[in-house]
C-alpha positions in Angstrom: 32.1 -12.0 9.9 30.9 -11.2 13.4 27.4 -10.7 14.7 26.9 -8.1 17.4 23.7 -9.7 18.7 23.9 -12.7 20.9 20.4 -13.8 19.7 19.9 -13.6 16.0 16.7 -14.3 14.2 16.3 -14.6 10.4 15.1 -11.0 10.3 18.1 -9.9 12.3 20.4 -11.8 9.9 18.8 -9.8 7.0 20.5 -6.6 8.2 23.6 -5.4 6.4 26.3 -6.3 9.0 29.5 -4.4 9.6 32.3 -6.7 8.4 35.5 -6.3 10.4 38.4 -7.4 8.2 41.9 -7.9 9.4 44.6 -5.7 8.0 46.4 -7.3 5.1 49.9 -6.8 3.9 50.9 -6.8 0.2 52.1 -10.5 0.2 48.7 -11.7 1.5 46.9 -10.4 -1.6 45.7 -13.0 -4.1 47.6 -13.6 -7.3 45.7 -13.3 -10.6 45.9 -14.7 -14.1 45.9 -12.4 -17.1 44.6 -14.3 -20.1 44.0 -13.6 -23.8 42.7 -15.7 -26.7 42.9 -14.6 -30.3 40.5 -16.1 -32.9 39.8 -16.1 -36.6 36.6 -16.4 -38.5 35.8 -19.6 -40.3 33.4 -20.0 -43.2 30.6 -21.2 -40.9 30.7 -17.8 -39.2 32.1 -19.2 -35.9 35.4 -18.2 -34.6 38.2 -20.7 -33.6 41.2 -19.9 -31.5 44.6 -19.8 -33.2 46.6 -18.4 -30.3 46.3 -18.0 -26.5 48.4 -17.1 -23.6 48.5 -16.2 -19.9 50.8 -15.0 -17.2 50.7 -14.9 -13.4 50.1 -11.4 -11.9 51.9 -11.1 -8.6 51.2 -8.1 -6.3 54.1 -5.7 -6.2 56.1 -7.5 -9.0 56.2 -5.8 -12.4 54.7 -8.0 -15.2 57.4 -9.1 -17.6 57.1 -10.6 -21.1 59.3 -13.5 -20.0 56.5 -14.6 -17.6 54.0 -15.2 -20.4 53.1 -18.7 -21.6 52.1 -18.7 -25.3 50.1 -21.3 -27.3 49.9 -21.3 -31.1 48.1 -23.8 -33.4 51.1 -24.3 -35.7 52.9 -25.9 -32.8 50.4 -28.8 -32.6 51.0 -30.5 -35.9 52.5 -33.6 -34.3 49.7 -33.9 -31.7 46.8 -34.3 -34.1 45.8 -37.0 -36.6 45.6 -34.5 -39.5 48.0 -31.5 -39.4 45.9 -29.8 -42.0 42.8 -29.9 -39.8 42.9 -26.5 -38.2 39.8 -27.0 -36.1 41.3 -30.1 -34.5 44.6 -28.3 -33.8 42.6 -25.4 -32.3 40.8 -27.7 -29.9 43.9 -29.5 -28.8 45.7 -26.1 -28.3 42.8 -24.8 -26.1 42.9 -27.9 -24.0 46.6 -27.5 -23.4 46.0 -23.8 -22.6 43.3 -24.6 -20.0 45.3 -27.4 -18.5 48.3 -25.1 -18.1 46.1 -22.5 -16.4 44.8 -25.1 -13.9 48.3 -26.4 -13.3 49.6 -22.9 -12.7 46.8 -22.1 -10.3 47.3 -25.3 -8.3 51.1 -24.6 -8.1 50.5 -21.1 -6.7 47.7 -22.2 -4.4 46.4 -18.7 -3.9 45.1 -17.9 -7.4 41.3 -17.0 -7.3 40.8 -14.9 -10.4 41.5 -15.7 -14.1 40.7 -12.6 -16.1 40.0 -13.0 -19.9 40.5 -9.6 -21.5 38.7 -10.5 -24.7 35.4 -11.3 -22.9 35.3 -8.1 -20.8 35.1 -5.4 -23.5 37.2 -3.1 -21.3 40.8 -2.0 -22.2 41.4 0.4 -19.3 44.4 2.0 -21.0 44.4 4.8 -18.4 45.6 2.2 -15.9 48.9 1.7 -17.6 49.7 4.6 -20.0 53.4 3.7 -19.9 52.7 0.6 -22.1 51.3 2.8 -24.8 48.4 0.6 -25.6 48.5 -2.7 -27.6 48.5 -1.4 -31.1 46.1 -2.2 -33.9 45.6 -5.4 -35.9 43.2 -6.0 -38.8 41.3 -9.1 -37.6 39.7 -9.5 -41.0 43.1 -10.3 -42.6 43.9 -13.1 -40.1 43.2 -16.4 -41.8 44.5 -20.0 -41.8 46.7 -19.5 -44.8 48.9 -16.8 -43.2 49.1 -18.1 -39.6 52.6 -19.5 -40.2 54.0 -16.5 -42.1 52.5 -13.9 -39.6 53.2 -15.9 -36.5 55.7 -13.5 -35.0 53.4 -10.4 -35.5 50.3 -12.2 -34.1 52.2 -13.4 -31.0 53.6 -10.0 -30.4 50.1 -8.5 -30.5 48.9 -11.2 -28.1 51.8 -10.5 -25.7 50.9 -6.8 -25.6 47.3 -7.8 -24.8 48.3 -10.0 -21.9 50.8 -7.5 -20.6 48.3 -4.6 -20.7 45.7 -6.7 -19.0 48.2 -7.7 -16.3 49.2 -4.1 -15.7 45.5 -3.1 -15.4 44.8 -5.9 -12.9 47.9 -5.0 -10.8 47.2 -1.3 -10.9 43.6 -1.8 -9.8 44.6 -4.2 -7.1 47.2 -1.8 -5.8 44.8 1.2 -5.8 42.1 -0.6 -3.9 44.6 -2.1 -1.4 46.3 1.2 -0.7 43.0 3.1 -0.3 40.8 0.5 1.5 42.9 -2.5 2.4 40.6 -4.6 0.2 41.8 -7.1 -2.4 39.9 -6.9 -5.7 40.1 -10.7 -6.0 37.6 -11.0 -3.1 34.7 -9.7 -5.3 33.5 -10.2 -8.8 32.3 -6.8 -9.9 33.0 -3.1 -9.2 29.6 -2.7 -7.6 30.4 -5.6 -5.2 33.7 -3.8 -4.4 31.8 -0.6 -3.7 29.5 -2.5 -1.3 32.5 -4.1 0.4 34.2 -0.8 0.9 31.1 0.9 2.2 30.4 -2.0 4.7 33.9 -2.3 6.0 34.9 1.4 6.2 31.8 3.5 6.5 28.8 1.5 7.7 28.1 0.8 11.4 25.0 -1.3 12.0 25.1 -0.6 15.7 23.6 2.8 14.8 19.9 2.4 14.5 19.5 5.8 13.0 21.4 4.8 9.8 20.9 1.0 9.8 19.8 -0.6 6.5 17.6 -3.7 6.5 17.1 -6.2 3.7 13.4 -6.3 2.5 11.7 -9.7 2.6 10.3 -11.3 -0.6 6.9 -9.6 -0.5 8.4 -6.2 0.3 11.1 -6.6 -2.5 8.4 -7.4 -5.1 6.2 -4.5 -4.1 9.1 -2.0 -4.1 10.4 -3.1 -7.5 7.0 -2.1 -8.9 8.2 1.5 -8.0 11.8 1.2 -9.0 12.1 3.3 -12.1 15.2 4.6 -14.0 16.1 8.0 -15.1 13.9 10.3 -17.2 14.9 10.4 -20.9 12.7 12.3 -23.3 12.7 14.4 -26.4 10.6 17.6 -26.0 11.6 19.6 -29.1 13.2 17.7 -31.9 15.2 20.5 -33.5 17.0 23.6 -32.2 19.8 26.1 -32.7 22.1 27.9 -30.3 21.7 25.5 -27.4 23.6 24.4 -24.3 24.1 21.0 -22.7 24.5 20.8 -19.0 25.4 17.7 -16.9 24.9 17.3 -13.1 28.2 16.5 -11.3 27.5 13.0 -9.8 23.7 13.2 -9.6 23.1 9.9 -7.7 26.0 10.3 -5.3 24.7 13.8 -4.6 21.3 12.4 -3.7 22.9 9.7 -1.5 24.9 12.4 0.3 22.0 14.7 1.1 18.6 13.0 1.2 16.7 11.2 4.0 16.6 7.4 3.4 14.0 4.7 4.3 15.0 2.9 7.5 13.7 0.1 9.7 12.1 -3.1 8.5 9.1 -1.6 6.7 5.5 -1.8 7.9 2.6 -2.8 5.7 -0.3 -0.3 5.7 -3.2 -2.0 4.0 -6.0 0.4 4.9 -5.3 4.0 3.9 -8.9 5.2 3.9 -8.2 7.8 6.6 -4.5 8.2 5.8 -2.9 11.5 4.6 -0.2 11.4 2.1 1.8 13.9 4.1 2.1 11.4 6.9 3.5 8.6 4.7 7.2 7.9 4.2 7.8 4.8 2.1 6.4 3.2 -1.1 2.8 3.8 -1.9 0.5 2.1 -4.4 -1.8 4.9 -5.6 -4.2 5.9 -8.3 -2.9 9.2 -9.7 -4.5 11.7 -12.1 -2.2 14.0 -14.1 -3.9 17.1 -15.6 -4.3 16.7 -19.3 -2.8 20.2 -20.0 0.5 19.4 -18.3 3.1 19.4 -21.1 6.0 18.0 -19.1 4.5 15.3 -16.7 6.5 14.3 -13.7 5.5 10.8 -12.6 6.7 7.8 -14.6 4.6 4.9 -15.7 6.0 1.5 -16.9 4.2 -0.1 -19.8 3.9 -3.8 -20.3 6.8 -3.7 -22.8 9.0 -2.3 -20.1 9.1 1.2 -21.7 9.1 4.0 -19.2 6.8 6.9 -20.2 5.7 10.1 -18.4 2.0 10.4 -19.3 -1.0 12.5 -18.4 -4.3 10.9 -17.4 -5.4 8.3 -14.9 -3.1 5.4 -14.0 -2.0 3.1 -11.1 1.5 2.7 -9.9 3.8 2.2 -6.9 5.9 5.3 -6.1 8.2 6.7 -3.5 6.1 8.8 -1.1 8.2 11.9 -1.6 7.7 12.0 -5.3 3.9 11.7 -4.8 4.0 14.6 -2.4 6.0 16.6 -5.0 3.5 15.5 -7.7 0.6 16.9 -5.7 2.3 20.3 -5.6 2.5 20.2 -9.4 -1.2 19.6 -9.7 -1.5 15.8 -9.7 -4.3 14.2 -7.7 -3.1 11.3 -5.6 -5.3 8.6 -4.1 -3.2 6.2 -1.9 -4.4 2.6 -1.8 -1.6 0.6 0.0 1.8 1.5 1.4 5.0 0.1 2.8 5.9 2.5 5.5 9.5 3.2 6.6 11.2 5.2 9.3 12.9 8.4 8.2 16.6 8.1 8.8 19.7 10.1 8.1 21.6 9.0 5.0 24.3 6.5 5.9 26.3 7.4 2.7 27.4 10.9 3.5 30.9 10.1 4.6 31.4 7.5 1.8 30.4 10.0 -0.9 32.4 12.9 0.7 35.6 10.9 0.8 35.4 9.4 -2.6 34.3 12.6 -4.3 37.0 14.7 -2.8 39.7 12.0 -3.5 38.6 11.9 -7.1 38.9 15.7 -7.4 42.4 15.5 -6.1 43.3 12.6 -8.5 42.0 14.6 -11.5 44.0 17.6 -10.3 47.1 15.5 -10.2 46.4 13.9 -13.6 46.0 10.4 -12.1 43.5 9.0 -14.6 43.6 5.5 -13.1 42.8 6.6 -9.6 40.1 9.0 -10.8 38.5 6.2 -12.8 38.5 3.8 -9.8 37.0 6.4 -7.5 34.3 7.5 -10.0 33.1 3.9 -10.8 33.2 2.9 -7.1 31.2 5.9 -6.1 28.6 5.5 -8.9 28.2 1.8 -8.5 27.0 1.6 -4.9 23.4 2.7 -5.3 22.8 0.2 -8.1 24.2 -2.6 -6.0 21.4 -2.2 -3.5 18.9 -2.6 -6.3 20.4 -5.7 -7.7 17.8 -8.4 -8.4 17.8 -11.4 -6.0 17.3 -13.6 -9.1 20.5 -14.8 -10.7 22.0 -17.4 -13.0 24.4 -20.0 -11.7 26.7 -22.0 -14.0 28.3 -25.3 -13.1 30.5 -27.8 -14.9 29.5 -31.5 -14.8 32.5 -33.7 -15.6 30.7 -37.1 -15.9 27.4 -38.5 -17.1 26.4 -39.2 -13.5 27.0 -35.5 -12.5 25.1 -34.4 -15.6 22.0 -36.6 -14.7 22.1 -35.4 -11.1 22.4 -31.8 -12.2 19.2 -32.0 -14.3 17.3 -32.9 -11.2 18.6 -29.9 -9.2 16.2 -27.1 -8.4 16.3 -24.2 -10.8 17.9 -26.2 -13.7 16.9 -24.8 -17.1 19.5 -25.6 -19.7 22.9 -27.3 -20.5 25.5 -27.2 -23.2 27.8 -30.2 -24.0 31.5 -29.6 -24.0 32.5 -33.1 -25.2 33.9 -36.2 -23.4 30.9 -36.4 -21.0 31.5 -32.8 -19.8 28.6 -30.3 -19.7 27.9 -26.7 -18.7 24.8 -26.7 -16.5 22.8 -23.6 -16.0 20.4 -22.9 -13.1 18.1 -20.0 -12.1 18.3 -19.2 -8.4 17.0 -16.7 -5.9 19.1 -15.7 -3.0 16.4 -14.9 -0.6 15.5 -16.1 2.9 16.9 -19.6 2.6 20.3 -18.3 1.3 20.7 -15.3 3.6 23.2 -17.1 5.9 25.3 -18.2 2.9 25.1 -14.7 1.5 26.5 -13.1 4.6 29.3 -15.7 5.0 30.4 -15.4 1.4 29.8 -11.6 1.2 27.5 -12.0 -1.8 24.6 -9.8 -2.9 22.7 -7.8 -0.3 19.6 -6.5 -2.2 18.1 -3.4 -0.5 16.0 -2.2 -3.4 14.2 0.4 -1.3 17.4 2.3 -1.1 18.0 2.3 -4.9 14.3 3.1 -5.6 14.3 6.1 -3.2 17.6 7.4 -4.7 16.3 7.4 -8.3 13.0 9.0 -7.3 14.8 11.8 -5.4 17.0 12.3 -8.6 13.9 12.7 -10.7 12.6 15.3 -8.3 15.9 17.1 -8.4 15.9 17.3 -12.2 12.3 18.2 -12.8 12.5 22.0 -12.3 15.1 22.0 -15.1 13.4 19.6 -17.6 10.1 21.3 -17.1 11.5 24.6 -18.5 9.8 25.6 -21.8 13.2 25.9 -23.4 14.3 22.4 -22.5 14.7 20.4 -25.7 16.0 17.1 -24.4 16.8 15.3 -21.1 18.6 12.1 -20.3 18.8 11.2 -16.5 21.3 13.8 -15.3 21.6 16.1 -18.3 19.5 18.8 -20.1 19.8 20.6 -23.4 18.3 24.1 -23.1 18.1 27.3 -25.1 18.9 29.7 -22.3 21.2 29.5 -19.4 21.1 28.2 -15.8 21.6 30.6 -12.9 25.2 31.1 -11.9 24.7 29.6 -8.5 23.6 26.3 -10.1 26.8 26.0 -12.2 30.2 24.6 -11.1 32.7 22.4 -12.9 33.6 20.5 -9.7 30.9 20.9 -7.0 28.9 17.8 -6.5 25.2 18.3 -7.3 25.7 21.4 -9.5 25.7 21.5 -13.3 28.7 21.7 -15.4 28.6 23.1 -18.9 29.4 20.2 -21.3 28.8 22.2 -24.5 27.9 25.9 -24.5 28.0 26.4 -28.3 25.6 23.9 -29.9 25.0 25.6 -33.3 22.3 23.1 -34.2 20.8 19.9 -32.8 18.5 17.1 -34.0 16.9 14.9 -31.4 15.3 12.0 -33.3 14.5 9.8 -30.3 15.7 9.2 -26.7 19.4 8.5 -26.8 19.5 9.2 -30.6 20.6 12.7 -31.5 23.2 14.8 -33.3 24.8 17.9 -32.0 26.8 20.3 -34.2 29.3 22.0 -31.9 31.1 25.2 -32.9 34.7 25.0 -31.7 36.1 28.1 -29.9 38.4 30.5 -31.7 37.9 28.8 -35.0 35.3 28.3 -37.8 35.5 24.6 -37.5 32.7 22.4 -36.2 32.4 18.9 -34.8 29.5 16.5 -34.8 28.5 14.7 -31.6 26.4 11.7 -32.5 24.6 9.3 -30.1 22.6 6.4 -31.5 21.5 3.4 -29.4 21.3 0.0 -31.1 22.9 -1.9 -33.9 22.7 0.8 -36.6 25.0 3.2 -34.8 27.8 2.9 -37.4 25.4 4.2 -40.1 23.9 7.0 -38.1 25.8 9.8 -39.8 24.8 13.5 -40.2 23.0 12.7 -43.4 20.8 10.2 -41.7 19.8 12.7 -39.0 19.1 15.4 -41.6 16.8 13.1 -43.6 15.0 12.1 -40.5 14.4 15.7 -39.6 13.0 16.5 -43.0 10.9 13.3 -43.2 10.1 11.5 -39.9 9.0 8.4 -41.8 12.4 8.0 -43.5 13.9 4.5 -43.1 17.2 3.1 -44.1 18.3 -0.5 -44.4 21.9 -1.2 -43.6 24.1 -4.2 -43.2 25.1 -4.7 -39.6 28.4 -6.6 -38.9 29.5 -7.8 -35.6 32.9 -9.4 -35.9 33.0 -10.6 -32.3 29.5 -11.6 -31.4 29.6 -13.4 -28.0 27.0 -16.1 -27.6 27.3 -17.2 -23.9 24.4 -19.5 -24.1 26.0 -21.6 -26.8 29.5 -20.9 -25.7 30.5 -19.5 -29.1 32.1 -16.4 -30.6 31.4 -15.7 -34.2 30.9 -13.2 -37.1 27.3 -12.2 -37.6 25.9 -10.2 -40.5 22.3 -9.0 -40.6 20.1 -6.4 -42.2 18.8 -3.7 -39.9 16.1 -1.2 -40.8 16.9 2.1 -39.1 13.9 4.3 -38.2 11.6 1.4 -37.8 9.5 1.8 -34.6 9.5 -1.3 -32.5 7.3 0.2 -29.8 5.1 3.2 -29.4 6.8 6.5 -28.9 7.3 7.8 -25.4 5.7 11.1 -26.5 3.3 11.9 -29.3 4.8 14.0 -32.2 3.4 17.4 -33.0 3.5 18.2 -36.8 3.8 21.3 -38.9 3.0 19.8 -42.3 5.4 16.8 -42.6 7.9 18.1 -40.1 7.8 17.3 -36.4 8.1 20.6 -34.5 7.4 19.4 -31.0 6.0 16.6 -28.9 3.2 16.2 -26.3 2.8 13.6 -23.6 0.7 10.5 -24.1 -2.6 10.4 -22.3 -3.5 7.3 -20.4 -6.8 6.1 -18.8 -6.5 2.9 -16.8 -9.2 0.5 -18.2 -8.4 -2.5 -16.0 -8.4 -2.2 -12.2 -8.6 -6.0 -11.7 -5.0 -6.1 -10.5 -6.1 -4.6 -7.2 -6.6 -7.0 -4.3 -9.8 -6.9 -2.2 -8.4 -4.5 0.4 -7.4 -2.0 -2.3 -10.8 -2.3 -3.9 -12.5 -1.5 -0.6 -10.3 1.5 -0.1 -11.0 2.7 -3.7 -14.7 2.3 -3.2 -14.4 4.3 0.0 -12.5 7.0 -1.8 -15.1 7.2 -4.5 -17.7 7.9 -1.8 -15.7 10.8 -0.6 -14.3 12.2 -3.9 -16.8 13.0 -6.6 -14.0 14.1 -8.9 -12.5 10.6 -8.9 -16.0 9.0 -9.4 -16.5 11.3 -12.4 -13.2 10.3 -13.9 -14.1 6.6 -13.7 -17.6 7.4 -15.0 -16.2 9.3 -18.0 -14.0 6.4 -18.9 -16.8 3.8 -18.5 -15.2 1.9 -15.6 -17.6 0.1 -13.3 -16.7 0.4 -9.6 -19.0 -1.9 -7.7 -17.3 -3.3 -4.6 -18.8 -6.8 -5.1 -16.9 -7.5 -8.3 -13.8 -6.5 -10.2 -13.7 -3.1 -11.8 -14.7 -3.6 -15.4 -15.8 -1.7 -18.5 -19.5 -1.9 -19.6 -18.5 -3.7 -22.8 -16.9 -6.4 -20.8 -20.0 -7.2 -18.7 -21.1 -10.1 -20.8 -17.6 -11.6 -20.8 -17.6 -11.2 -17.0 -21.0 -12.7 -16.6 -20.0 -15.7 -18.8 -16.8 -16.1 -16.7 -18.9 -16.1 -13.5 -21.2 -18.8 -14.9 -18.2 -20.9 -16.0 -16.7 -20.7 -12.5 -20.1 -21.6 -11.0 -20.4 -24.7 -13.2 -16.8 -25.6 -12.3 -17.6 -25.3 -8.6 -20.7 -27.5 -9.0 -18.6 -30.1 -10.8 -15.9 -30.1 -8.1 -18.6 -30.3 -5.4 -20.2 -33.4 -7.0 -16.8 -35.0 -7.3 -16.1 -34.3 -3.6 -19.4 -36.0 -2.8 -18.5 -39.0 -4.8 -15.1 -39.2 -3.1 -16.8 -38.8 0.2 -19.2 -41.7 -0.6 -16.3 -43.9 -1.7 -14.4 -43.0 1.5 -17.3 -44.2 3.6 -17.5 -47.5 1.7 -13.8 -48.1 2.3 -14.4 -48.1 6.0 -17.5 -50.3 6.0 -15.5 -53.5 6.7 -13.2 -52.1 9.4 -13.8 -53.6 12.8 -14.6 -51.0 15.5 -13.1 -53.3 18.1 -10.8 -51.0 20.2 -9.4 -53.8 22.4 -6.0 -53.5 20.6 -3.3 -56.1 20.7 
């Protein structure tokens, strides 16, 4: 890593720096370990390993079955006290497996990644179609009694698992190296890889007009209050003859074309005379959405974390451009505070252009692996900028002394014993100012949440003209289900930012809730139909057509099902087990995002929830002064507060009339506390004087 400036302050270091990497050849890439562990379920519902294996993955050398090292519990009868004790054999086998991995890593010297397929939940078959997948195995039929008899079958399945994982790792490493001269072992996640590629190939921090700065702690917290996700809502719960459209790469399109927030960010704490049109950044504002607006635009995050789009009066932090757009729709916006940025050209244009066009070419050539890599890399970058600076760190303590020292470390919150004075230690940490230097050196997270927040806000602006159509039944971030059709100039199967037709013959649709729906699709040139069902949560296996039909007929219908998770991963307790539980489908765990509109017992539509902020005590004293000033100039705002019974005297917090007695009591309690503290201070002061009574004032010294 090189710094262009000869003098660097902490704020200078906060900038994303252009990392100049030397060119690597194939032999310099790191080797990887492909690992797999197979388990069976014991009667206590926890899994125990009966087989494991790994192989070294070398760049440019085809993975062979002969390179795999296998471990099987039946081979450890002579190494345990009781050969019939399966759990003991499993533990000894796993120790041998881990020790062999460590030994192999030390021998090769350049191994930095050990990839465990089973924990990732990603098969990536498109990376190695020549292997034909790994086949199927009925895990429920694996038990202690048939381990010896089925040993060959189980080990063959494990070998395929390891070979497939190795082929995926090698293919991904090869693709990233050929395209970007970057080794995948140098990062942990795809989003980290996207950031690395962007920084090394497309970003030049010597250009002030596209330079990205890292927000400080206060700025980061403020902006995160205005970092909202995509808009997902049900407008009309049932429809026929519909179409589903998706935007081609919505977020990349925004990154490619929209102006971004630049500079370090400047706090504007007094907006009494400010005009919204002159702001470019993040604004804390009081907004009023007309009650008759059926498809509101601005989001509001409830205390539960649920994102709704209400009418009424509420406070929030928003990207300035969405507030300007909201005003055009009929919202009234009263800015209170702002974090002002410079308006800069997007630094992502070339990055998106290259990756999107390369992906089109890969799809044209039928290269699924390359297409997948390019798509995930392109879509992951925006989210990387919004990554939270808060993280969890895990360390292994290999002695009682290390364990006791670890408990005293800053951020410690939990541990798990592994046996033999070995412990997993867990810490919460924040990579902010004190860790910026280490972050840059190690190429860790660079959180520029203002970039991500602006991108998602622009995306909501882009989608609103389409979701606000009266014939829009459902929306989810970058997709719409509508009765009619979009204009021809808005449709393209390949052009970025335009809509592609996902389904143009939806014979019927039931939208029960956001991300829970059923589409009945008529297949072309046939009378056959297929059901497309989406259902979030643990009851998805039971969400069949009958379930959706019953919910449409009776919105209060509930169904209790048995949910089975055969591979439940418990990272906190370091266990994998079989879990069975009862789940009630249709049970509302939180208030609906929109209010249902009934015709008899059937829901025939929805309407937005109406909010009125009844607590303005979250405002600091500057914002209170600004709001009082606004009230003196805007009778309409004053009337809104009056109608909702909200007091607005500058000398005390904004409160409702029915809270005045509580407020008065609180003030009296505080006053009593102040008097008590004052009397204690006087006592201490008197005691202090008495301590010095006997001290000689002789200043003659030694």
